[in-house]
N, C-alpha and C positions, 0 to 999 in steps of 0.2 A: 317237900311241903304242901299243904293244904293252901290251897290257891282257891276256892268255891266255897260254895256255890253258886251259879246263876241259873236263871229262869227263862224258859222261853213259852210265851202265850200268844195263841192265835186268835185272830179276828174278836181285841178286847177293845171297848167301846171307851170313847175317850175322855168320856164322863167317871169313867172309875176311878181316873185319876184326881178326881176332882172332890169327892163325898165326903162328908166328914168322918165317918170311919176309917175311911184309907188316911187321912192327913192325920189324924189323931193317933194313928194306931202305928204307923211308919216313920210319914215326913216326919213329923215332932218327936220321934222317939228313937232318931239315927240317921243314918245315913241311906236314902234311897237313889238309887239310881234307876232310869228307863230308856228306850233309846228304840226307835221301831227299826226293823230288820228287813232286809232286801226294798229298800226304798233309795231311791237317788236323788241326791238332794237337790240338784239341777233341774230337774223334771218332775218331780214328785213331791204330794206333803211329806215331810216329815217331822216327828217331835223327839224333845229330849225333856227328859224330867232332871235336874240336877241336884245334888247330895245340900244344895241352901235353901232347898225349896222350889225355885225357878220353874217353872213348866213353861217352857221355850219350843215354838210351834214355827215352823216354816213353810209357808202355804202358797199353791200358785192364784192367781189372781181372782179365779171364779169364786174360788173353797173360800180366799177371805172375803169375798165381798157379800157371800151368802153366809158366813157365820155371824156377819155382822160385829165383831170385834173390831177393837182398835189397836193398829199397830205400827207401822214402820214400813216403806219400801225397802226391799235386802239392797245391800251396799252394790250387789253385783250382779244385778239384774241387767245392768247397761242401760242405754238412751231408753227403751220401751221397758216400766217396769211390768215384771212379769211375776214375781214373787215378793211376799212381803212377810216381816217377821213379828211376830203377835209374844209377848212375855208375862204370865200371868205369876204372881207371888202367893203361892199357896199360905204361906204361913201369916201374911198380910189378912189373903180372905178368911183364914181359919179364927180371925179372933171376932169375925160378925158374917156368921153361916146365913145372916135374916137380912143381908146389904142387898140395896139394888143392884151392887155390881155384881155378888156372887149368884142372884135368882138371873141377872142376865146372861152371864157366862153358862149358867148351867141347864137354863133354857135354849142357849145356841146350841149345846153338846148334847143334849136330850133329843129336841124337838127340832129345831131349825135347820141344823146342818149336822145329823149324827155322824161322827167319823169313829170308825176301826179301823185299827192296824195290828199286824204282827209286831210285837216287840220283846227285846231282852231286857230283863225286870233283874235288879241285886240288892241287897241293903246288908250295910252294915249297921250291926248295933253292940253293944254292949249291956252285960247282963241276961238274965234270964227272961226276956219278953213272952208273955202268954202269945202274941200275936206269930205265926207262920205266914209266908208270901203265899204257900200251895194251898193252906186252906182257903184264905182269904180270897184266892182266885178259883177256888174249887170248882164253879159253875161254868168258866170255861177250859179249853183245853190247855192243859199248861204244864209242863216237861220242866224236872229238875234237872240241871246238863254241869258237868266238872270240866274245866278248862282242862285242853289236850296236851297231854306233856309230852315233848319229843326229845331224845338227846344224840347226838351223834360226836362222833371223835374224826377230829381233821386231822391228818396226818401231813409230816414235812410240809409245814405251815408257813409262807413268808409273813411274818409280821414286820409293821413299820416300829422303829426306835422310836421312845416318845421319854418326853424329860416333861417331869410335872410343872416345873417352872418357864417351861418354854410351849407357850399356847400359841407361839406365830413360829414355833419351832427353829433352829438351828442349822444355819449350813454345813451339811455332810456330819453332824453329829444328833439331828434329833428331827423328825418329820411333824407336821403342824395340825393342829386339831379339824380344821377342813380335812385335809390328808387323811387323817385317820377313817372319821365319818365316810368318806367314798371307797375307803376299805372295807369299813366295814358292809357298807352297801352289798359290795363283791362278794364277800364271805357269804352274805345270808343267804345271796342268790347262787349260792355254788359255783361261781365264775370263775374262771381260769385266771390266774395272776401274772402268765409269765409272757405274755404279750408274742406268741409263737407265729411265727408268716403265715402259716396254714390255717389260724384261728379265726374264720370270718364271721364269728358271732359277738365276738369280745378282742377290743386292741389294750385293753386296760391292764397296767401291771403294777405292781406293788411299788408306793413311795420310796424312796431314798432317802437316809440309810435304811436299812431293813437287815433282821435277820431269820431264820431259819427253825421254828421250832418242830421239836420230833411231834409232838401231842396236844394237840387243843380242841377244849371241849366246847360243844354250841350246844344250850339248850334253851329252847324254843316253847312257848307255853301260848297258845291259843286258844280264844275265849272272852267273855265279858270279865274283865280281870279289872276290879277294882283301886283306887290309891293306896286304899290299907293294906291292901296285900303287896301290890308294889313296895310301899314303905317296908314290911317285913320283909320281903326279898332283899331290897338294897341295905338292911342291918346284917342279913346275913351275909351277904358278899363282904361287908364290913370286917366281919368275925373270920373271914377266909385268911385274913392276912395276922393273926392273932398269933398262930407259929410261923415261925422264916419259910419260904416259899420260893422256888427259882420264879414264878414268875414274878414278873415287874409291874401290872395290872390285870385287872380286869374290865370288864365293860356289861353295863345293861341297858340294854334301849326297848324303849317303849314306841309302839306306832297305834297312833289312834285310829278311829274309824272314819273310812274315807267319806261318807256319807253324813257324817254326823251334822247337825245345823250350829255346833258351836265348836270351838278346838279348846283356847283357853279360857279359863272362868266362863264368862258371858260371850267371849267374841266369838262373832259372828264368822262361819266357815264356809268355803265353796269347793267346788271342786275343781273348776277349770280344767286342768289338763289330769292330773293324778290324786288330788285329793288329799296331798301328803298333809301330816301335822305329826310330827315327832320329835321326842328327845330320849338324849344318851347320857348315862352315866359313866365317866371313866374313873375306876376309882385305884389309886396306885398303891405299893405296898408302903409308902412313908403314911398311909391314910390323906394324902392329898387328893383332892379329885376335880375332875372341870363335869361342866354341863353345860352339854349341847341342847340347842334346841331348832327347829326346823321348822318351816312352811312352807306351802305354794303359793302360786301367785296371789290365790284368792282368800286371803286372810292377813289380819291385823299381824303386827311385831308382835311375840311373845313377850310376855312380861320382864 
C-alpha cells in the first residue's frame, strides 16, 4: 500500500517554517510534520514541527542565548544546564502576524541568529489542495522519497504462545506481554533464538511455552512515516482476520526517531544510551489487541 511520500530538503532556513504563506497553506490545511535530519539530540540543535502546529526547538546553551527566545531548561541536562527547549505555537502566531511576539521571533530567525537545517518533511491533508510541498520549497534542494519496504520470510520460527486475556502470561500456558516484546526485538535483529553453547553473540532463547511455525512474514517499512499511514496499516491488519487464518496473532511495531526532540505528544525526549521510544500493537484473531509502549531512561512515561 502507499505509505509516502515524504521529502528531504537541505539547508532550509528555520524562518521558512514561520512565514504567513507556509502557516496558511500547510499548517492550517492539514497535518504538517518536520524533523531535523542527522542531528544528535544530546549534542546538536534539533527541531521538530508537530501536526498541532507546535514548533519545538532543542537548543544548546550558546544558541539559545543568541536567539533571545524564551524557553526552559531541558529536563535531561544534568546539574549544568547545556540544553534548552523552546516551544512556538504557529497556530497562535497566525492569528496576529503583526504582533510584537511574531516580529521578535521572525527577527531572531532571520537576522539575530539565522539557523539552517536539513529537514525531513511530510504533509497529510484531505481534499485537493493547490499547494504542494515540492513547489513551495522549490528554491531549496528538495527531493521526494517513498518509504523503503523490505519483505522477508522466516522459516521454522519459534514463537511464544499468547492468550489475549493473559497480559501477565500463565504458567506453562501462555507467555507475558514483556516476554513478547523481547522476542520481537530478537526477531527484528535476526538473532538466533536457540541459546546454543557455541553462540557467543546471543544467549537469548524463545520464552516458554512456544510453538514452531513453518513460515512467518516480516515486513519492514523505513522512512518518515506519518501516524495517519500507520492507522491505515493497522486497519488493514485487522481485516487480515476477516477470513479464518491459522495465525493466532499479528503485530505492528513502530520505532520513533532516536534523535527527535519529542516522543509522545509534546513530551521531551532524550537519548541517554539508545534514544528508544516505540510502541507495538498485537492484534489477535478474535479482534482483541494489546498496545505496548516503551521509552528509554530520558523520557516521560507514555500517556
